[in-house]
MDTraj code that builds the backbone (N, CA, C; nanometers):
import mdtraj as md
import numpy as np

residues = "CYS MET LYS CYS ASN LYS LYS ARG LYS THR THR ARG VAL LEU HIS ALA HIS HIS ILE PHE SER TRP GLU LYS PHE GLU ASN LYS ARG TYR ASP TYR LYS ASN GLY CYS VAL LEU CYS LYS PRO CYS HIS HIS GLN PHE HIS PHE LYS TYR LYS PHE ASP ALA LEU GLU LYS PRO GLU LEU MET VAL GLU TRP LEU ASP ASP ASN LYS ASN LYS ASP ILE ILE SER TYR ILE ASN GLU LYS LYS".split()
xyz = np.array([
    [1.0090, 2.4347, 4.7422],
    [0.8963, 2.5263, 4.6623],
    [0.9708, 2.5773, 4.4816],
    [0.9335, 2.5367, 4.4022],
    [0.9963, 2.5968, 4.2925],
    [1.0035, 2.7121, 4.2612],
    [0.9418, 2.8085, 4.3267],
    [0.8954, 2.9513, 4.3485],
    [0.9528, 3.0044, 4.4323],
    [0.9907, 2.9894, 4.5593],
    [1.0295, 3.0734, 4.6374],
    [1.1544, 2.9782, 4.7051],
    [1.1848, 2.8548, 4.6714],
    [1.3099, 2.7829, 4.7018],
    [1.2782, 2.7341, 4.8166],
    [1.2350, 2.7906, 4.9649],
    [1.2150, 2.7381, 5.0325],
    [1.2259, 2.6030, 5.0822],
    [1.2486, 2.5355, 5.1723],
    [1.2702, 2.3800, 5.1770],
    [1.1497, 2.3435, 5.3263],
    [1.0530, 2.2705, 5.2246],
    [0.9824, 2.2212, 5.3197],
    [0.9663, 2.0692, 5.3572],
    [0.9051, 1.9994, 5.4551],
    [0.8926, 1.8701, 5.4540],
    [0.7430, 1.7882, 5.4827],
    [0.6864, 1.8706, 5.4953],
    [0.5517, 1.7614, 5.4882],
    [0.4455, 1.8107, 5.4042],
    [0.3674, 1.7546, 5.3430],
    [0.2398, 1.7574, 5.2147],
    [0.1411, 1.8956, 5.3200],
    [0.1486, 1.9253, 5.4278],
    [0.0536, 1.9886, 5.5002],
    [0.1199, 2.1452, 5.4246],
    [0.2375, 2.1870, 5.4224],
    [0.2653, 2.2889, 5.3293],
    [0.3009, 2.2959, 5.1768],
    [0.3562, 2.1700, 5.1297],
    [0.4001, 2.0942, 5.0012],
    [0.2360, 2.0982, 4.9313],
    [0.2546, 2.1215, 4.8337],
    [0.1322, 2.0742, 4.7112],
    [0.1902, 2.0602, 4.5882],
    [0.1329, 1.9733, 4.4976],
    [0.1523, 1.9768, 4.3637],
    [0.0963, 2.0314, 4.3098],
    [0.1344, 2.0981, 4.2277],
    [0.0349, 2.1636, 4.1296],
    [0.0463, 2.0962, 3.9698],
    [-0.0245, 2.0877, 3.9055],
    [-0.0691, 2.0335, 3.7670],
    [-0.0242, 2.1424, 3.6658],
    [0.0479, 2.1542, 3.6113],
    [0.0965, 2.2267, 3.5069],
    [-0.0258, 2.2726, 3.3909],
    [-0.0452, 2.1262, 3.3102],
    [-0.1660, 2.0843, 3.2307],
    [-0.2791, 2.0739, 3.3544],
    [-0.3722, 2.1605, 3.3535],
    [-0.4866, 2.0992, 3.4714],
    [-0.5614, 2.0304, 3.4265],
    [-0.5883, 1.9689, 3.5777],
    [-0.6097, 1.8154, 3.5927],
    [-0.7730, 1.7897, 3.5387],
    [-0.8292, 1.9252, 3.5238],
    [-0.9740, 1.8833, 3.4807],
    [-0.9729, 1.9157, 3.2849],
    [-0.9309, 1.9689, 3.2528],
    [-0.9159, 2.0395, 3.1017],
    [-0.8393, 1.8910, 3.0448],
    [-0.7189, 1.8944, 3.0984],
    [-0.6265, 1.7884, 3.0296],
    [-0.6281, 1.6330, 3.0868],
    [-0.7256, 1.5352, 3.0430],
    [-0.7129, 1.4528, 3.1184],
    [-0.5789, 1.3338, 3.0949],
    [-0.6028, 1.3211, 2.9424],
    [-0.4601, 1.2584, 2.9105],
    [-0.3299, 1.2762, 2.9974],
    [-0.2852, 1.3775, 3.0487],
    [-0.1603, 1.4431, 3.1242],
    [-0.1635, 1.4304, 3.2761],
    [-0.3171, 1.3794, 3.3264],
    [-0.3062, 1.3780, 3.4853],
    [-0.2039, 1.3304, 3.5604],
    [-0.1574, 1.2205, 3.4830],
    [-0.1064, 1.1265, 3.5477],
    [0.0387, 1.0904, 3.5337],
    [0.0741, 1.1911, 3.4368],
    [0.1975, 1.2370, 3.3787],
    [0.2966, 1.2842, 3.4866],
    [0.4023, 1.1936, 3.5241],
    [0.5080, 1.2971, 3.6065],
    [0.5893, 1.4180, 3.5920],
    [0.5791, 1.4515, 3.4439],
    [0.6417, 1.5770, 3.4303],
    [0.5441, 1.6808, 3.4336],
    [0.4246, 1.6298, 3.4734],
    [0.3127, 1.7453, 3.4398],
    [0.2850, 1.8321, 3.5814],
    [0.3856, 1.8206, 3.6501],
    [0.3492, 1.8842, 3.7819],
    [0.5040, 1.9366, 3.8625],
    [0.4485, 2.0691, 3.9408],
    [0.5714, 2.1045, 3.9958],
    [0.5226, 2.1379, 4.1737],
    [0.6389, 2.1256, 4.2486],
    [0.6078, 2.1099, 4.3976],
    [0.6109, 2.2775, 4.4133],
    [0.4838, 2.3647, 4.4738],
    [0.4792, 2.4490, 4.5432],
    [0.4359, 2.4406, 4.6703],
    [0.5143, 2.5492, 4.7510],
    [0.4538, 2.5810, 4.8940],
    [0.2758, 2.6274, 4.8834],
    [0.2414, 2.5503, 5.0166],
    [0.0768, 2.6306, 5.0190],
    [0.0677, 2.7821, 4.9474],
    [0.0984, 2.8635, 5.0119],
    [0.0951, 2.9732, 4.9946],
    [0.1603, 3.0213, 4.8591],
    [0.2343, 2.9550, 4.7730],
    [0.3253, 3.0216, 4.6430],
    [0.1519, 2.9685, 4.5800],
    [0.1216, 2.8337, 4.6277],
    [0.0212, 2.8102, 4.5237],
    [-0.0721, 2.8317, 4.5030],
    [-0.1226, 2.8981, 4.6508],
    [-0.2460, 3.0210, 4.6171],
    [-0.1978, 3.1711, 4.5666],
    [-0.1186, 3.2125, 4.6275],
    [-0.0788, 3.3214, 4.5052],
    [-0.0640, 3.2941, 4.3623],
    [-0.0711, 3.1908, 4.3106],
    [-0.0577, 3.1691, 4.1902],
    [-0.2222, 3.1432, 4.1004],
    [-0.2769, 3.1172, 4.1987],
    [-0.4324, 3.0640, 4.1735],
    [-0.4985, 3.1961, 4.1764],
    [-0.4856, 3.3006, 4.3172],
    [-0.4764, 3.4120, 4.2908],
    [-0.4851, 3.5119, 4.1717],
    [-0.3671, 3.5033, 4.1424],
    [-0.3373, 3.5824, 4.0343],
    [-0.3834, 3.5601, 3.9038],
    [-0.3768, 3.4187, 3.8682],
    [-0.4510, 3.3961, 3.7146],
    [-0.5609, 3.3931, 3.7382],
    [-0.6188, 3.3082, 3.7828],
    [-0.7635, 3.2819, 3.8319],
    [-0.7537, 3.1442, 3.7705],
    [-0.9003, 3.1404, 3.6607],
    [-0.9170, 3.0337, 3.5541],
    [-0.8167, 3.0404, 3.4277],
    [-0.7753, 3.1360, 3.4276],
    [-0.6729, 3.1341, 3.2975],
    [-0.5793, 2.9864, 3.3140],
    [-0.5254, 2.9980, 3.4354],
    [-0.4154, 2.9180, 3.4457],
    [-0.4689, 2.7348, 3.3628],
    [-0.5956, 2.7284, 3.3694],
    [-0.6696, 2.6002, 3.3405],
    [-0.6890, 2.5631, 3.1843],
    [-0.6617, 2.6842, 3.1136],
    [-0.6417, 2.6746, 2.9690],
    [-0.4850, 2.7268, 2.9774],
    [-0.3926, 2.7607, 3.0052],
    [-0.2808, 2.7913, 2.9476],
    [-0.1584, 2.7833, 3.0400],
    [-0.0763, 2.6664, 3.0339],
    [0.0285, 2.5863, 3.1124],
    [0.1165, 2.6753, 3.1216],
    [0.1601, 2.7748, 3.0159],
    [0.2559, 2.8629, 3.0417],
    [0.2762, 2.9632, 3.1138],
    [0.1353, 2.9662, 3.1767],
    [0.1430, 3.0315, 3.2833],
    [0.2577, 3.0569, 3.4006],
    [0.2663, 2.9250, 3.4395],
    [0.3327, 2.8312, 3.5092],
    [0.4901, 2.9131, 3.5190],
    [0.5185, 2.9190, 3.3725],
    [0.6818, 2.9559, 3.3327],
    [0.6383, 3.0799, 3.3811],
    [0.5805, 3.1766, 3.3670],
    [0.5998, 3.2968, 3.3792],
    [0.5899, 3.3653, 3.5189],
    [0.4717, 3.2715, 3.5939],
    [0.4938, 3.2941, 3.7604],
    [0.6419, 3.2338, 3.8025],
    [0.6918, 3.1260, 3.7704],
    [0.8170, 3.0745, 3.8219],
    [0.9284, 3.1736, 3.8065],
    [0.8913, 3.2730, 3.6876],
    [1.0029, 3.3712, 3.6755],
    [1.1386, 3.3702, 3.6314],
    [1.1724, 3.2481, 3.6374],
    [1.2936, 3.2105, 3.5569],
    [1.3323, 3.1290, 3.4322],
    [1.4574, 3.0893, 3.4044],
    [1.5400, 2.9837, 3.2831],
    [1.5510, 2.9091, 3.3579],
    [1.5709, 2.9186, 3.5186],
    [1.6091, 2.7505, 3.5858],
    [1.5099, 2.6215, 3.5847],
    [1.4406, 2.6248, 3.5309],
    [1.3111, 2.5485, 3.4901],
    [1.2786, 2.5376, 3.3685],
    [1.3964, 2.4805, 3.3077],
    [1.3882, 2.4340, 3.1583],
    [1.3187, 2.3294, 3.1369],
    [1.3120, 2.2038, 3.2482],
    [1.2505, 2.1091, 3.2268],
    [1.0784, 2.1311, 3.1835],
    [1.0406, 2.2555, 3.2880],
    [0.9131, 2.2256, 3.2616],
    [0.8957, 2.3376, 3.0600],
    [0.9698, 2.4556, 3.0694],
    [0.9128, 2.4757, 2.9895],
    [0.9438, 2.3858, 2.8413],
    [1.0027, 2.2803, 2.8215],
    [1.0407, 2.1964, 2.7193],
    [0.9427, 2.1015, 2.7700],
    [0.8463, 2.1051, 2.8555],
    [0.7713, 1.9803, 2.8671],
    [0.6514, 2.0647, 2.8071],
    [0.6227, 2.1585, 2.7946],
    [0.5453, 2.2743, 2.8103],
    [0.5313, 2.2829, 2.6190],
    [0.6270, 2.3325, 2.6005],
    [0.6405, 2.3267, 2.4577],
    [0.6354, 2.1747, 2.3763],
    [0.7011, 2.0951, 2.3981],
    [0.6725, 1.9460, 2.3562],
    [0.5353, 1.8565, 2.3505],
    [0.4247, 1.9454, 2.4379],
    [0.2858, 1.9139, 2.4248],
    [0.1824, 2.0053, 2.3558],
    [0.2303, 2.0958, 2.3287],
    [0.1653, 2.2219, 2.2086],
    [0.1266, 2.1361, 2.1256],
])
top = md.Topology()
chain = top.add_chain()
for i, resn in enumerate(residues, 1):
    res = top.add_residue(resn, chain, resSeq=i)
    for name in ("N", "CA", "C"):
        top.add_atom(name, md.element.get_by_symbol(name[0]), res)
traj = md.Trajectory(xyz[None], top)
């Protein structure tokens, strides 16, 4: 999980989160850089905190991850704006 750094082994506990939402950004749906791996609890916490704002503001994922270790995500968001 990119948030809590726990190692998980199955898709029952790992979720792929779209940085640019599946619904709003059709052209980015299958871009492999448009995802980050979160465990189920962290994924739910993200959407509980940001609700529908996350659909419009991909930069909220950087805020959620709360560190500069995820430079790939930061650069991806900045290049797509």
